[in-house]
Every structure is written in structure tokens, then in C-alpha cells.
N, C-alpha and C positions, 0 to 999 in steps of 0.2 A: 504494500500500500504506500501511497505517497504520504509524505509528511504534511499534515494539515494543521496540527496543533503546535504552534511555535511559541505561544505564550498564554498565560491565564490573565494577563493584564488587559484591561479594556478601559476605554475613555469614560464610559457612563454605566450606571446600573442597568439600563435597558440593554446595552450591548453585552453586559455580563449575563443577563438573563437569557438572551439569545444564544450566547455561547453555552450556557448550561443545557439548553434544549439540544444544541448540536452535539454536545458530549453524550447526552442520553441516547440520541439517535445513532451516533457512531458506535456506542456500546452495543446496541442491538445488532448493528451491521457486522461488527467484529465477531459477536457471538454466533450469529446466523448469517454467514456470508452469501447464502443463496437468496437472491432477490425473489425468485419464484416461490420459495418456501415462505419468505416474509409476506409476500402478497397473498398467499393461500391462508396464512394464519391471521392476517389483519382483521377480517370480518369477525372472527371469534372474540378477539380482545376488544374490538371497537364497541361491542355491545355489553362488555363485562365491567360493571362499576368497580369491582375490586382490582381488576387489571389497570383501569384508568387511574385509580387512586395510587396504586403502586408506581406507575410511571410518573405521576406527579411528585411522589416522594423522591424518586431518583433525581428529577430535575431540581427539586428543592435542596437536596444534598449537594448536587453539583454547584448550584448557585451559592450555597454557603461557602464552599471551597473557593470559588471565584471571588466572592466578596472579601474573604479573608486575604486572598492574594493581592487584592487591590486596596488593602488597608481601608476597607469599607469606603472606597472612593475618596481616599486621602482625607478622611474625616470631614467630608463635605462641610 
């Protein structure tokens, strides 16, 4: 895979949140590299509240890590 994550530093909290989402999505892609398998599984978890909550938790943990790496946006 190409290097896509060069830093956890972002200019704004919004950019940090978007990076947190990308980290979560890339985690799924690394775990299940088959796009066909991901597409086949998507309808099952798209309608599963527990799966959606779990994915939100992953994004939140990623955002917490990114916020810390950004000194909570340099103590805005």
C-alpha cells in the first residue's frame, strides 16, 4: 500500500475529525482488503444499530488520539 498517513497533525478540529473517519475506514480496508467482500457485507452492518455505534466508537477513539497529537489544537 502507498503511504497515506504522514502525520496526525491537522490545522483544525474539523480536519482532525475527518482524519479520524479516514483512519477508521482505512482500518476496515486493511482488515478486509477485498472490496467485493466489503461491498457484500455493507448492507448487513448498515442496518445494524450496534455495528453503527461500534464504528462511531472507533472514530471517537481515533479523534481522541488526533486531538491529543494536536495539543487539542494548541489550546485554542
